[in-house]
VOBA-1610 file (N, C-alpha, C; in pm, whole numbers, padded with zeros to 5 digits, always signed):
BEGIN
Met+03836+02819+03786Met+03813+02913+03694Met+03684+02967+03740Asn+03678+03082+03702Asn+03551+03159+03740Asn+03488+03227+03657Phe+03358+03171+03651Phe+03357+03269+03496Phe+03215+03334+03522Glu+03193+03400+03646Glu+03122+03519+03723Glu+03169+03649+03613Thr+03025+03673+03560Thr+03094+03816+03484Thr+03088+03928+03572Ser+03185+03983+03548Ser+03230+04094+03629Ser+03165+04216+03576Glu+03163+04328+03638Glu+03078+04450+03654Glu+03104+04512+03512Ile+03266+04496+03495Ile+03319+04601+03377Ile+03252+04505+03250Thr+03280+04389+03287Thr+03231+04304+03120Thr+03115+04337+03129Thr+03029+04326+03195Thr+02833+04363+03208Thr+02848+04470+03133Gln+02903+04590+03199Gln+02887+04740+03136Gln+02966+04730+02984Val+03054+04686+02951Val+03112+04662+02808Val+03020+04612+02718Ala+02912+04508+02750Ala+02833+04419+02665Ala+02726+04516+02667Gln+02690+04611+02739Gln+02581+04687+02721Gln+02609+04793+02666Thr+02715+04866+02639Thr+02741+04956+02554Thr+02787+04890+02446Ala+02797+04798+02380Ala+02825+04756+02253Ala+02666+04687+02222Arg+02566+04623+02305Arg+02405+04573+02299Arg+02395+04742+02233Asp+02387+04877+02280Asp+02315+04994+02237Asp+02348+05037+02157Phe+02476+05019+02115Phe+02557+05074+02055Phe+02483+04967+01872Ala+02500+04898+01885Ala+02430+04801+01775Ala+02277+04797+01758Leu+02200+04827+01862Leu+02019+04796+01852Leu+02028+04974+01777Gln+02109+05079+01837Gln+02070+05203+01772Gln+02158+05245+01630Asn+02229+05165+01611Asn+02322+05226+01476Asn+02335+05129+01387Ile+02297+04981+01418Ile+02343+04913+01323Ile+02175+04822+01270Lys+02126+04752+01387Lys+01980+04689+01339Lys+01920+04775+01246Pro+01888+04909+01233Pro+01783+04975+01134Pro+01849+04945+00976Tyr+01973+04897+00972Tyr+01999+04887+00843Tyr+02063+04745+00795Val+02044+04687+00878Val+02131+04544+00832Val+02088+04497+00712Met+01940+04481+00677Met+01911+04437+00566Met+01950+04530+00436Gln+01949+04633+00488Gln+01994+04757+00368Gln+02124+04732+00300Trp+02220+04694+00429Trp+02344+04666+00408Trp+02384+04546+00329Asp+02331+04456+00396Asp+02325+04303+00325Asp+02299+04294+00173Glu+02186+04380+00152Glu+02156+04392+00036Glu+02208+04444-00089Ser+02314+04529-00056Ser+02357+04638-00136Ser+02499+04578-00097Gln+02557+04517-00041Gln+02684+04488+00012Gln+02773+04610+00075Glu+02710+04684+00096Glu+02771+04824+00126Glu+02859+04779+00272Phe+02965+04843+00278Phe+03071+04840+00376Phe+03049+04968+00479Pro+03002+04977+00564Pro+02936+05120+00658Pro+03092+05126+00751Leu+03181+05171+00672Leu+03294+05234+00718Leu+03294+05361+00859His+03158+05419+00885His+03176+05503+00957His+03082+05445+01121Ile+03040+05291+01055Ile+03017+05237+01219Ile+03154+05189+01269Phe+03226+05152+01215Phe+03339+05152+01300Phe+03415+05226+01358Lys+03375+05376+01285Lys+03471+05490+01367Lys+03402+05496+01487Gly+03239+05490+01464Gly+03174+05509+01590Gly+03227+05405+01695Leu+03251+05278+01687Leu+03326+05164+01746Leu+03441+05218+01844Gly+03537+05246+01729Gly+03644+05326+01778Gly+03632+05430+01888Gln+03554+05486+01847Gln+03544+05589+01950Gln+03450+05530+02087Leu+03413+05434+02141Leu+03354+05362+02229Leu+03499+05262+02258Gly+03640+05246+02186Gly+03738+05179+02273Gly+03723+05024+02196Met+03615+05011+02115Met+03593+04891+02076Met+03634+04822+01966Met+03734+04908+01917Met+03823+04868+01770Met+03995+04829+01839Gly+04010+04841+02003Gly+04143+04823+02043Gly+04114+04784+02167Val+04023+04685+02191Val+03971+04635+02304Val+04083+04591+02414Leu+04178+04520+02317Leu+04311+04412+02377Leu+04418+04514+02408Val+04425+04646+02334Val+04542+04741+02345Val+04534+04778+02438Pro+04674+04818+02550Pro+04683+04892+02687Pro+04661+05022+02597Glu+04647+05083+02722Glu+04617+05257+02726Glu+04714+05313+02637Gln+04831+05249+02731Gln+04960+05329+02663Gln+04966+05374+02519Tyr+04897+05294+02430Tyr+04894+05255+02314Tyr+04745+05359+02234Gly+04663+05388+02309Gly+04541+05434+02269Gly+04420+05362+02308Gly+04442+05200+02305Gly+04327+05133+02352Gly+04262+05150+02463Ala+04191+05056+02474Ala+04090+05019+02585Ala+04157+04974+02702Gly+04262+04870+02666Gly+04311+04811+02820Gly+04256+04720+02838Leu+04167+04651+02806Leu+04023+04537+02870Leu+04068+04416+02829Ser+04017+04322+02878Ser+04055+04143+02899Ser+03988+04095+02810Tyr+04013+03965+02766Tyr+03981+03894+02655Tyr+03781+03850+02653Phe+03778+03866+02789Phe+03615+03862+02827Phe+03510+03998+02803Glu+03567+04059+02830Glu+03543+04210+02761Glu+03510+04161+02605Tyr+03646+04177+02550Tyr+03640+04115+02416Tyr+03529+04019+02339Lys+03516+03954+02429Lys+03453+03808+02371Lys+03291+03923+02406Ala+03247+03970+02490Ala+03125+04019+02512Ala+03076+04135+02392Val+03207+04183+02354Val+03187+04327+02238Val+03152+04229+02092Ile+03229+04138+02087Ile+03207+04071+01949Ile+03071+03985+01955Glu+03018+03927+02034Glu+02905+03868+02063Glu+02792+03944+02054Glu+02770+04054+02134Glu+02695+04141+02140Glu+02664+04207+01986Ile+02740+04273+01922Ile+02778+04286+01805Ile+02688+04197+01683Ala+02750+04082+01711Ala+02721+03985+01620Ala+02554+03928+01628Lys+02541+03950+01768Lys+02384+03900+01735Lys+02296+04016+01682Val+02331+04087+01641Val+02260+04174+01553Val+02291+04184+01400Asp+02412+04193+01396Asp+02488+04186+01236Asp+02612+04072+01220Gly+02628+03960+01183Gly+02742+03896+01202Gly+02842+03958+01108Ser+02801+04030+01000Ser+02929+04100+00920Ser+02980+04183+00973Ile+02925+04299+01071Ile+02984+04411+01157Ile+03084+04338+01273Gly+03017+04222+01316Gly+03078+04142+01439Gly+03238+04105+01371Leu+03219+04021+01234Leu+03337+03971+01164Leu+03425+04070+01142Ser+03408+04209+01129Ser+03480+04324+01103Ser+03552+04341+01213Val+03499+04354+01313Val+03570+04423+01426Val+03628+04326+01483Ala+03613+04192+01460Ala+03684+04103+01507Ala+03813+04106+01396Ala+03787+04084+01332Ala+03931+04082+01217Ala+04091+04200+01280His+03992+04322+01237His+04051+04449+01287His+04118+04434+01440Asn+04024+04379+01515Asn+04102+04346+01663Asn+04199+04235+01661Ser+04144+04130+01630Ser+04240+04019+01675Ser+04384+03996+01537Leu+04348+03984+01441Leu+04412+03964+01316Leu+04504+04081+01311Cys+04518+04164+01246Cys+04600+04284+01244Cys+04656+04382+01353Thr+04610+04417+01426Thr+04611+04486+01549Thr+04654+04407+01629Gly+04619+04258+01689Gly+04650+04174+01755Gly+04815+04139+01692His+04859+04116+01561His+04992+04067+01513His+05052+04189+01573Ile+05034+04307+01557Ile+05129+04416+01575Ile+05174+04434+01724Leu+05021+04394+01842Leu+05092+04420+01943Leu+05165+04310+01993Leu+05147+04202+01964Leu+05215+04070+02004Leu+05382+04082+01954Phe+05385+04124+01813Phe+05507+04129+01774Phe+05605+04232+01737Gly+05528+04322+01730Gly+05583+04459+01695Gly+05667+04505+01799Asn+05781+04580+01749Asn+05856+04659+01889Asn+05810+04780+01911Glu+05886+04837+02010Glu+05821+04935+02071Glu+05798+05072+01999Glu+05883+05095+01877Glu+05876+05188+01779Glu+05754+05165+01692Gln+05736+05035+01620Gln+05624+04978+01545Gln+05513+04984+01624Lys+05514+04945+01745Lys+05346+04971+01862Lys+05324+05109+01858Gln+05392+05225+01866Gln+05404+05349+01902Gln+05349+05426+01758Arg+05385+05366+01637Arg+05346+05423+01493Arg+05194+05357+01491Trp+05162+05235+01493Trp+05040+05219+01413Trp+04944+05154+01525Leu+04967+05103+01632Leu+04863+05098+01753Leu+04781+05203+01751Pro+04809+05321+01801Pro+04739+05444+01827Pro+04627+05442+01708Lys+04659+05446+01604Lys+04566+05478+01455Lys+04464+05341+01477Leu+04510+05227+01491Leu+04407+05117+01464Leu+04331+05088+01621Ala+04372+05124+01766Ala+04313+05097+01846Ala+04180+05206+01846Thr+04185+05350+01792Thr+04056+05427+01760Thr+03983+05405+01643Ala+04049+05337+01555Ala+03969+05316+01412Ala+03983+05440+01304Glu+04102+05524+01376Glu+04137+05628+01252Glu+04197+05536+01157Trp+04264+05427+01118Trp+04284+05348+01066Trp+04239+05182+01084Leu+04188+05140+00964Leu+04138+05051+00956Leu+04261+04923+00920Gly+04243+04771+00987Gly+04326+04681+00981Gly+04275+04589+00868Ala+04393+04530+00797Ala+04347+04414+00721Ala+04462+04291+00760Trp+04479+04202+00728Trp+04582+04094+00773Trp+04555+03963+00637Gly+04668+03965+00590Gly+04678+03865+00481Gly+04758+03763+00455Leu+04705+03616+00486Leu+04776+03530+00484Leu+04721+03405+00365Thr+04615+03431+00355Thr+04549+03348+00255Thr+04582+03373+00107Glu+04608+03264+00036Glu+04651+03312-00112Glu+04519+03209-00204Pro+04515+03291-00319Pro+04421+03183-00410Pro+04451+03018-00421Asn+04549+02972-00411Asn+04592+02847-00394Asn+04633+02786-00291Thr+04641+02882-00194Thr+04718+02819-00066Thr+04605+02849+00063Gly+04561+02787+00096Gly+04451+02831+00173Gly+04498+02757+00344Ser+04497+02642+00344Ser+04501+02608+00459Ser+04675+02535+00446Asp+04716+02522+00330Asp+04844+02529+00276Asp+04938+02615+00273Ala+04934+02678+00392Ala+05032+02815+00399Ala+05151+02767+00363Gly+05239+02715+00393Gly+05386+02695+00382Gly+05426+02699+00244Asn+05315+02676+00140Asn+05356+02703-00007Asn+05307+02805-00085Met+05304+02947-00009Met+05270+03068-00062Met+05353+03127-00148Lys+05283+03146-00284Lys+05342+03215-00353Lys+05377+03395-00372Cys+05303+03489-00247Cys+05346+03575-00261Cys+05491+03603-00193Thr+05591+03668-00274Thr+05702+03663-00242Thr+05768+03789-00155Ala+05877+03799-00075Ala+05929+03946-00033Ala+06093+03918-00041Thr+06132+04000-00105Thr+06285+03956-00136Thr+06352+04068-00090Lys+06460+04067-00006Lys+06546+04146+00027Lys+06598+04218-00080Asp+06604+04321-00058Asp+06693+04474-00164Asp+06752+04601-00058Gly+06858+04527-00054Gly+06928+04642+00044Gly+06888+04680+00213Asp+06808+04759+00214Asp+06740+04823+00336Asp+06588+04821+00330Asn+06531+04737+00204Asn+06396+04708+00196Asn+06387+04560+00092Trp+06247+04554+00141Trp+06195+04437+00078Trp+06128+04468-00035Ile+06098+04394-00137Ile+05997+04387-00262Ile+05892+04294-00221Ile+05785+04332-00220Ile+05671+04228-00211Ile+05621+04169-00376Asn+05592+04085-00394Asn+05480+04067-00548Asn+05424+03896-00498Gly+05287+03922-00541Gly+05177+03837-00525Gly+05054+03902-00446Thr+04942+03774-00468Thr+04833+03813-00409Thr+04787+03763-00295Lys+04661+03826-00210Lys+04595+03761-00117Lys+04479+03787-00140Asn+04425+03671-00103Asn+04280+03674-00115Asn+04186+03636-00009Trp+04064+03676-00021Trp+03974+03636+00129Trp+04003+03711+00230Ile+04065+03857+00227Ile+04105+03929+00283Ile+03970+04056+00372Thr+03947+04019+00474Thr+03844+04104+00521Thr+03953+04271+00554His+03877+04354+00477His+03890+04514+00448His+04029+04515+00337Gly+04039+04396+00257Gly+04150+04389+00144Gly+04161+04533+00061Lys+04041+04596+00061Lys+04042+04724-00032Lys+04031+04834+00058Ser+03916+04847+00174Ser+03946+04975+00256Ser+03994+04997+00375Gly+04103+04855+00407Gly+04202+04850+00475Gly+04323+04988+00491Asp+04330+05028+00553Asp+04444+05161+00609Asp+04580+05106+00621Val+04569+04996+00680Val+04703+04928+00667Val+04675+04776+00691Ala+04810+04700+00679Ala+04797+04571+00651Ala+04897+04469+00702Val+04874+04391+00798Val+04993+04288+00816Val+04991+04209+00720Val+05134+04114+00639Val+05081+04044+00538Val+05210+03963+00572Val+05156+03830+00530Val+05261+03727+00522Val+05306+03677+00434Cys+05460+03721+00387Cys+05507+03670+00263Cys+05616+03529+00291Arg+05622+03505+00171Arg+05716+03362+00168Arg+05886+03439+00133Thr+05983+03425+00243Thr+06119+03447+00201Thr+06184+03359+00187Gly+06139+03213+00191Gly+06227+03111+00150Gly+06181+03008+00075Glu+06231+02917+00057Glu+06175+02834-00044Glu+06093+02763-00013Pro+05978+02736-00085Pro+05848+02697-00091Pro+05878+02541+00014Arg+05765+02514+00109Arg+05780+02376+00206Arg+05889+02349+00279Thr+05965+02507+00292Thr+06061+02495+00385Thr+06067+02552+00517Lys+06138+02487+00639Lys+06077+02546+00733Lys+06135+02657+00751Asp+06049+02794+00840Asp+06115+02868+00848Asp+06115+02978+00743Asn+06004+02968+00651Asn+05988+03029+00478Asn+05916+03156+00498Ala+05890+03214+00601Ala+05773+03333+00581Ala+05782+03388+00690Thr+05778+03557+00644Thr+05785+03720+00697Thr+05693+03772+00720Ala+05655+03836+00816Ala+05588+03919+00836Ala+05582+04062+00795Phe+05530+04142+00727Phe+05552+04299+00726Phe+05415+04375+00758Val+05415+04496+00754Val+05335+04585+00763Val+05322+04671+00651Val+05249+04686+00568Val+05234+04811+00465Val+05095+04867+00451Glu+05121+04995+00470Glu+05023+05119+00498Glu+04999+05129+00328Arg+04836+05174+00312Arg+04792+05179+00188Arg+04860+05297+00138Gly+04850+05317+00023Gly+04937+05454-00064Gly+05068+05384-00088Thr+05105+05281-00051Thr+05251+05244-00079Thr+05247+05179-00235Pro+05347+05250-00332Pro+05348+05223-00432Pro+05308+05072-00477Gly+05249+05020-00583Gly+05262+04862-00579Gly+05150+04791-00489Phe+05080+04856-00416Phe+04992+04783-00315Phe+04876+04829-00321Ser+04756+04741-00386Ser+04644+04794-00421Ser+04526+04660-00409Gly+04430+04687-00401Gly+04285+04638-00365Gly+04268+04573-00486Gly+04198+04438-00489Gly+04161+04378-00616Gly+03982+04342-00588Lys+03967+04250-00661Lys+03802+04198-00644Lys+03782+04194-00510Lys+03643+04266-00500Lys+03557+04185-00402Lys+03490+04116-00392Glu+03458+04005-00320Glu+03357+03885-00347Glu+03241+03895-00295Asn+03130+03845-00417Asn+03033+03848-00403Asn+02980+03747-00300Lys+02921+03731-00169Lys+02929+03637-00072Lys+02786+03608-00017Leu+02762+03440+00001Leu+02633+03419+00042Leu+02622+03501+00162Gly+02679+03521+00278Gly+02638+03575+00409Gly+02767+03688+00446Met+02772+03731+00509Met+02850+03832+00584Met+02868+03956+00456Arg+02752+03996+00445Arg+02795+04082+00316Arg+02814+04217+00326Ala+02781+04272+00448Ala+02828+04400+00503Ala+02975+04408+00545Ser+03052+04314+00566Ser+03200+04280+00583Ser+03258+04294+00451Glu+03373+04384+00417Glu+03445+04369+00301Glu+03528+04232+00302Thr+03538+04131+00158Thr+03629+04042+00171Thr+03665+04065+00047Ala+03802+04111+00009Ala+03871+04167-00139Ala+04022+04076-00138Glu+04059+04108-00223Glu+04173+04089-00280Glu+04318+04198-00219Met+04390+04151-00219Met+04526+04262-00210Met+04641+04217-00301Ile+04668+04280-00388Ile+04756+04280-00511Ile+04931+04341-00455Phe+05011+04286-00466Phe+05198+04364-00452Phe+05238+04307-00598Glu+05282+04444-00645Glu+05330+04426-00748Glu+05476+04538-00740Ala+05567+04459-00727Ala+05701+04542-00690Ala+05666+04613-00599Cys+05620+04592-00488Cys+05593+04710-00348Cys+05686+04661-00279Val+05759+04798-00300Val+05876+04827-00161Val+05866+04878-00048Val+05885+04782+00036Val+05877+04807+00219Val+05991+04795+00262Pro+05977+04895+00332Pro+06130+04912+00426Pro+06130+04836+00547Asp+06280+04773+00569Asp+06310+04678+00691Asp+06239+04684+00788Ala+06215+04804+00853Ala+06150+04892+00964Ala+06053+04844+00944Asn+05991+04789+00881Asn+05797+04747+00879Asn+05805+04595+00899Arg+05911+04522+00902Arg+05904+04380+00935Arg+05871+04348+01053Leu+05769+04286+01104Leu+05752+04239+01186Leu+05828+04096+01248Gly+05929+04116+01386Gly+06004+04004+01415Gly+06089+03993+01336Glu+06176+03866+01367Glu+06280+03799+01275Glu+06215+03739+01147Val+06302+03753+01093Val+06311+03698+00933Val+06271+03522+00925Gly+06178+03491+00887Gly+06153+03358+00864Gly+06051+03319+01003Asp+05993+03401+01105Asp+05913+03356+01150Asp+05759+03395+01157Gly+05734+03433+01048Gly+05590+03507+01000Gly+05537+03355+01003Phe+05540+03230+00990Phe+05447+03130+00998Phe+05413+03127+01140Lys+05531+03100+01253Lys+05496+03095+01382Lys+05417+03206+01433Gln+05431+03327+01371Gln+05349+03457+01443Gln+05206+03432+01408Ala+05198+03363+01282Ala+05059+03371+01253Ala+04970+03255+01318Met+05054+03169+01341Met+04952+03030+01435Met+04913+03099+01577Lys+04994+03207+01615Lys+04995+03267+01762Lys+04869+03360+01747Val+04870+03420+01647Val+04769+03533+01626Val+04644+03450+01588Leu+04641+03348+01502Leu+04517+03269+01456Leu+04443+03211+01601Asp+04556+03148+01745Asp+04491+03138+01823Asp+04387+03249+01903Gly+04455+03360+01871Gly+04353+03469+01948Gly+04230+03459+01830Gly+04252+03481+01732Gly+04150+03487+01628Gly+04044+03347+01633Arg+04073+03228+01678Arg+03994+03149+01723Arg+03872+03195+01802Ile+03920+03273+01935Ile+03818+03287+02051Ile+03769+03414+01970Ser+03815+03484+01869Ser+03749+03594+01813Ser+03592+03505+01707Ile+03624+03391+01642Ile+03503+03353+01583Ile+03436+03303+01642Ala+03496+03186+01796Ala+03368+03155+01855Ala+03306+03243+01897Ser+03353+03370+01971Ser+03247+03464+02025Ser+03139+03521+01883Leu+03193+03509+01810Leu+03132+03560+01664Leu+03019+03424+01640Ser+03050+03347+01608Ser+02983+03249+01634Ser+02847+03239+01747Leu+02892+03241+01896Leu+02798+03254+01983Leu+02707+03379+01928Gly+02750+03498+01937Gly+02666+03623+01903Gly+02518+03553+01781Ile+02614+03507+01670Ile+02517+03453+01568Ile+02414+03366+01619Ala+02437+03244+01682Ala+02369+03175+01776Ala+02287+03194+01858Lys+02343+03295+01941Lys+02250+03356+02057Lys+02101+03426+01938Gly+02148+03537+01885Gly+02081+03572+01792Gly+01953+03512+01732Ala+01968+03405+01648Ala+01927+03310+01604Ala+01821+03245+01680Tyr+01871+03181+01822Tyr+01807+03159+01933Tyr+01685+03243+02018Glu+01710+03358+02055Glu+01645+03435+02095Glu+01518+03468+02007Ala+01557+03505+01864Ala+01435+03525+01779Ala+01316+03373+01747Ala+01402+03273+01736Ala+01315+03153+01741Ala+01262+03132+01880Leu+01294+03168+01998Leu+01255+03168+02120Leu+01105+03244+02113Gln+01135+03368+02064Gln+01020+03424+02082Gln+00941+03404+01974Tyr+00925+03403+01884Tyr+00845+03317+01774Tyr+00759+03203+01824Ala+00858+03132+01884Ala+00780+02997+01892Ala+00676+02973+01987Gln+00673+03120+02077Gln+00585+03163+02194Gln+00475+03254+02156Glu+00500+03311+02018Glu+00390+03385+01959Glu+00322+03334+01853Arg+00367+03278+01785Arg+00295+03181+01674Arg+00197+03064+01715Tyr+00073+03080+01703Tyr-00019+02957+01735Tyr-00065+02887+01645Gln-00101+02746+01649Gln-00137+02641+01518Gln-00194+02583+01633Phe-00305+02513+01557Phe-00412+02417+01651Phe-00458+02516+01788Asp-00468+02640+01777Asp-00484+02705+01927Asp-00391+02688+02026Lys-00298+02701+01999Lys-00194+02691+02115Lys-00041+02708+02042Pro+00031+02787+02143Pro+00184+02849+02095Pro+00254+02743+02025Ile+00338+02719+01944Ile+00419+02581+01843Ile+00520+02578+01965Ala+00531+02670+02077Ala+00658+02595+02166Ala+00607+02515+02264Ser+00445+02480+02238Ser+00392+02368+02347Ser+00385+02250+02304Phe+00436+02227+02130Phe+00424+02113+02104Phe+00597+02036+02104Gln+00625+01909+02148Gln+00739+01875+02188Gln+00858+01893+02050Gly+00808+01864+01947Gly+00888+01893+01831Gly+00936+02023+01825Ile+00895+02140+01865Ile+00953+02250+01873Ile+01057+02273+02014Ser+00971+02291+02124Ser+01041+02259+02283Ser+01163+02190+02240Phe+01195+02084+02224Phe+01303+01996+02212Phe+01391+02055+02130Lys+01349+02104+02010Lys+01469+02190+01931Lys+01522+02327+01980Leu+01435+02371+02072Leu+01480+02474+02191Leu+01578+02442+02287Ala+01543+02329+02314Ala+01621+02246+02417Ala+01735+02214+02414Asp+01773+02173+02268Asp+01908+02136+02193Asp+01963+02256+02181Met+01898+02372+02121Met+01973+02502+02112Met+02036+02582+02226Ala+01930+02552+02361Ala+02022+02633+02456Ala+02106+02584+02525Thr+02128+02428+02469Thr+02203+02284+02580Thr+02378+02337+02484Glu+02342+02370+02332Glu+02456+02330+02260Glu+02513+02505+02303Ile+02427+02601+02276Ile+02500+02733+02303Ile+02588+02774+02419Glu+02525+02682+02557Glu+02571+02720+02675Glu+02720+02615+02700Ala+02735+02508+02614Ala+02862+02440+02593Ala+02946+02504+02530Ala+02936+02563+02402Ala+03028+02666+02321Ala+03061+02772+02437Asp+02945+02835+02478Asp+02958+02952+02552Asp+03101+02917+02684Leu+03054+02803+02725Leu+03163+02807+02832Leu+03324+02728+02784Leu+03343+02682+02648Leu+03416+02653+02572Leu+03522+02804+02562Thr+03412+02880+02504Thr+03466+03026+02483Thr+03548+03101+02575Leu+03462+03117+02753Leu+03484+03131+02845Leu+03650+03078+02872Gln+03654+02930+02886Gln+03780+02866+02899Gln+03857+02908+02841Ala+03861+02938+02713Ala+04003+02981+02617Ala+04012+03123+02654Cys+03895+03226+02681Cys+03982+03326+02756Cys+04042+03362+02885Asp+03982+03263+02952Asp+04070+03218+03080Asp+04223+03190+03070Leu+04211+03129+02969Leu+04358+03064+02959Leu+04456+03176+02901Lys+04387+03258+02770Lys+04452+03317+02748Lys+04519+03443+02840Glu+04395+03519+02928Glu+04426+03630+03036Glu+04545+03576+03125Arg+04539+03403+03147Arg+04621+03365+03238Arg+04771+03338+03182Lys+04768+03369+03038Lys+04891+03303+02953Lys+04936+03202+02957Glu+04814+03107+02971Glu+04850+02970+02943Glu+04835+02937+02802Thr+04885+02804+02746Thr+04901+02731+02630Thr+04708+02735+02595Val+04686+02813+02487Val+04545+02823+02468Val+04509+02759+02313Thr+04607+02671+02248Thr+04588+02621+02114Thr+04480+02541+02112Lys+04490+02440+02204Lys+04392+02293+02224Lys+04238+02381+02222Val+04226+02465+02343Val+04110+02501+02372Val+04042+02601+02291Ala+04130+02691+02236Ala+04064+02786+02110Ala+04015+02733+02010Ala+04077+02608+01968Ala+04016+02545+01817Ala+03938+02488+01888Met+03905+02391+02022Met+03738+02360+02020Met+03692+02445+02044Ala+03710+02571+02071Ala+03624+02660+02083Ala+03543+02716+01972Lys+03633+02734+01896Lys+03592+02784+01742Lys+03536+02671+01654Tyr+03579+02538+01653Tyr+03532+02442+01592Tyr+03360+02415+01637Tyr+03339+02383+01766Tyr+03197+02362+01856Tyr+03142+02491+01827Ala+03164+02615+01869Ala+03081+02742+01836Ala+03038+02768+01709Ser+03117+02745+01615Ser+03067+02764+01470Ser+03013+02670+01440Glu+02999+02503+01455Glu+02901+02422+01423Glu+02805+02438+01474Thr+02795+02512+01615Thr+02651+02540+01706Thr+02605+02604+01622Ala+02637+02724+01582Ala+02585+02840+01500Ala+02540+02812+01366Val+02568+02729+01329Val+02501+02684+01177Val+02393+02553+01239Lys+02398+02493+01358Lys+02285+02385+01346Lys+02177+02469+01429Val+02227+02562+01519Val+02115+02649+01587Val+02032+02765+01465Ser+02128+02815+01387Ser+02042+02889+01288Ser+01946+02860+01178Asn+02008+02696+01182Asn+01953+02627+01053Asn+01779+02535+01143Asp+01811+02514+01274Asp+01700+02508+01357Asp+01568+02602+01384Ala+01636+02719+01383Ala+01584+02861+01407Ala+01478+02881+01276Val+01521+02864+01129Val+01461+02882+01002Val+01376+02786+00978Gln+01393+02687+01084Gln+01263+02572+01064Gln+01145+02584+01135Ile+01194+02659+01307Ile+01072+02666+01376Ile+01006+02773+01303Phe+01087+02897+01202Phe+00993+02963+01175Phe+00916+02939+01060Gly+00967+02800+01015Gly+00852+02753+00895Gly+00885+02818+00752Gly+00790+02867+00701Gly+00813+02955+00570Gly+00869+03101+00590Tyr+00786+03133+00745Tyr+00846+03257+00719Tyr+01005+03290+00748Gly+01074+03186+00797Gly+01220+03176+00825Gly+01267+03188+00677Tyr+01218+03150+00588Tyr+01292+03144+00484Tyr+01297+03250+00367Thr+01214+03368+00442Thr+01208+03479+00347Thr+01281+03611+00437Lys+01347+03729+00378Lys+01411+03808+00434Lys+01312+03915+00519Asp+01202+03888+00551Asp+01126+03979+00658Asp+01147+03941+00800Phe+01213+03817+00797Phe+01289+03781+00916Phe+01383+03787+00947Pro+01441+03772+01073Pro+01651+03788+01097Pro+01699+03640+01052Val+01636+03530+01067Val+01694+03412+01087Val+01728+03373+00964Glu+01667+03425+00866Glu+01784+03362+00736Glu+01905+03422+00711Lys+01914+03535+00734Lys+02035+03581+00749Lys+02161+03531+00873Phe+02101+03482+00969Phe+02187+03447+01086Phe+02246+03309+01004Tyr+02133+03269+00925Tyr+02129+03119+00870Tyr+02277+03114+00788Arg+02241+03256+00691Arg+02357+03246+00596Arg+02481+03302+00674Asp+02491+03407+00754Asp+02642+03456+00829Asp+02690+03312+00857Ser+02619+03194+00948Ser+02662+03133+01022Ser+02765+03034+00942Lys+02787+03009+00838Lys+02823+02905+00772Lys+02976+02965+00740Leu+02989+03088+00728Leu+03161+03172+00694Leu+03275+03125+00860Cys+03145+03114+00936Cys+03210+03045+01101Cys+03315+02910+01083Thr+03262+02874+01000Thr+03298+02717+01027Thr+03423+02696+00880Ile+03446+02847+00857Ile+03565+02837+00712Ile+03669+02924+00749Gly+03624+03031+00800Gly+03709+03141+00817Gly+03780+03118+00938Glu+03942+03154+00902Glu+04043+03179+01023Glu+04049+03024+01039Gly+04085+02927+00941Gly+04102+02791+00973Gly+03968+02704+00965Thr+03933+02619+00899Thr+03809+02520+00861Thr+03772+02466+00978Ser+03691+02366+01011Ser+03629+02308+01120Ser+03720+02145+01092Glu+03778+02141+00955Glu+03836+02022+00933Glu+04031+02056+00996Ile+04026+02173+00973Ile+04178+02250+01007Ile+04153+02236+01203Gln+04047+02239+01261Gln+04040+02280+01385Gln+04046+02142+01461Lys+03968+02033+01393Lys+04028+01906+01382Lys+04119+01864+01413Leu+04229+01898+01317Leu+04386+01868+01295Leu+04445+01878+01424Val+04412+02040+01432Val+04512+02120+01549Val+04476+02051+01656Ile+04315+01968+01699Ile+04288+01939+01843Ile+04364+01805+01807Ser+04374+01725+01744Ser+04395+01578+01749Ser+04569+01578+01773Arg+04631+01687+01689Arg+04753+01677+01700Arg+04799+01703+01868Glu+04712+01784+01911Glu+04729+01842+02088Glu+04710+01732+02195Val+04566+01648+02123Val+04575+01544+02205Val+04654+01423+02198Leu+04708+01416+02074Leu+04794+01332+02072Leu+04959+01332+02136Arg+04986+01462+02151Arg+05130+01501+02190Arg+05203+01388+02325
//
């Protein structure tokens, strides 16, 4: 494994950093306070190829690797985790699912619009009563001639109201039976498909999280992704890539919080010297730096395995688990280093702190990651 940063990765990271500092940073707290979902930002990122990082050029994407994808998410999340989350969900979940399992006609139909952010993507697996228990989904799709009729609700969906197209995993068999789910692409404007309640969240407040509601929603069989009954297997493959996304998002948040704390610790004076000179603070910084480095290497390893098309399930789960817990710990320590100022909205670390917690929950909780890892090591 050679994790030396390539020239193209460096260039992509710099482009993402420049865009985030110029177009996102001035509005971070405004969007956070108002829960505004800044759709124009994603259009701008689409023009730079960052909404279709992994999509081949033949479908309008940037045709880059997971290393560049990691860099994009990380650099944006260092400025605002909310925007990083939306970029990650669009790229790895909706777009990624179609890229992995769509046929040629489906790829030609949807990927060019998604890769350029002409259309924003959503991905629906979670339901009100079935988070980790996806085999017991209540949202169903029933065959009716050449169509499918979808009924049910999905929640905690990124871009659930604003997404132009959604990949939706529906139950097509009996509850808790094998191969009982199938994936469909549903376009906004399809009768019976609507957005529901938008969640009022602790963090990630500029990333839209909402319900998707299906009421006798008729979808043609041509919108089915893969074979009937393959939906859950597909979702697990998609989530392998999604865990790299959340690991990268976590790294961005952790690095943003760490860099802010490092700078503050050298500027803040107590007893006539910078607080960084006190062991209580310097040891915190040492722990933060070490944990970030370890999380970074795990994430790079997952990217490497993904690029070599090797099994990534265990390492992606490890990266997601460790990086997300690191983001929470590092941002918590950053607030502590800032002291009272860290508890105010005048400094960035309180937002990193609030945003970080989602990383241990979304796309599989830390407990689910441990379940995945333990299954893999006990094979």
